[in-house]
C-alpha positions in Angstrom: 0.1 0.0 0.0 1.1 3.5 -0.8 0.0 6.9 0.3 -0.5 9.5 -2.5 -1.8 12.9 -2.2 -5.0 14.1 -4.3 -5.5 17.6 -5.5 -6.7 19.6 -2.4 -4.2 17.8 -0.2 -6.2 14.7 0.8 -4.1 11.6 1.5 -5.3 8.5 -0.3 -4.1 5.0 0.1 -3.6 3.0 -3.1 -2.5 -0.6 -3.7 0.7 -1.7 -5.5 -1.2 -2.6 -8.7 -2.8 0.9 -8.5 0.7 2.4 -8.0 1.9 0.6 -11.1 -0.8 1.9 -13.3 -0.3 5.5 -11.9 3.2 5.4 -12.9 2.4 4.2 -16.2 -0.3 7.0 -16.7 1.9 9.9 -15.1 2.4 11.5 -18.4 -1.0 10.4 -19.8 -2.0 7.4 -22.0 -5.0 6.1 -24.0 -7.1 3.4 -22.8 -6.1 1.2 -25.9 -2.4 1.4 -24.5 -3.5 -0.4 -21.3 -4.4 -4.1 -20.8 -7.9 -4.8 -19.7 -6.8 -5.2 -16.1 -4.9 -2.0 -16.1 -8.0 -0.2 -17.7 -10.1 -1.6 -14.8 -7.6 -0.2 -12.2 -7.4 3.0 -13.9 -11.1 3.3 -13.6 -10.8 2.8 -9.9 -8.2 5.6 -9.6 -10.7 7.9 -11.3 -13.1 6.9 -8.8 -10.6 7.8 -5.9 -10.0 11.2 -7.6 -6.3 10.5 -8.5 -6.4 10.5 -12.4 -8.8 12.1 -14.9 -10.6 10.4 -17.7 -11.6 12.3 -20.8 -12.2 11.9 -24.5 -9.5 12.8 -26.7 -9.6 12.3 -30.5 -12.6 10.1 -29.8 -10.6 7.8 -27.6 -10.5 7.4 -23.8 -7.5 9.3 -22.4 -6.3 9.0 -18.8 -4.1 11.7 -17.2 -2.8 12.4 -13.7 -4.7 15.3 -11.9 -2.8 18.3 -11.0 -3.4 21.4 -9.1 -5.8 22.0 -6.1 -9.5 21.8 -5.7 
């Protein structure tokens, strides 16, 4: 388990598998670049408010949230 800080300074615990996906997404990536398992973990991170999911060029794009709320 690791502790990361969300925008706004809220500490959130993430699992080791979530940490690996977060490292992979740190600069941003498309969902098609991830395995099915990594995409599910990325969706969990979106729910925790750690990464952002948006449409870019009609594809799902994940990026790390920056700044404060």
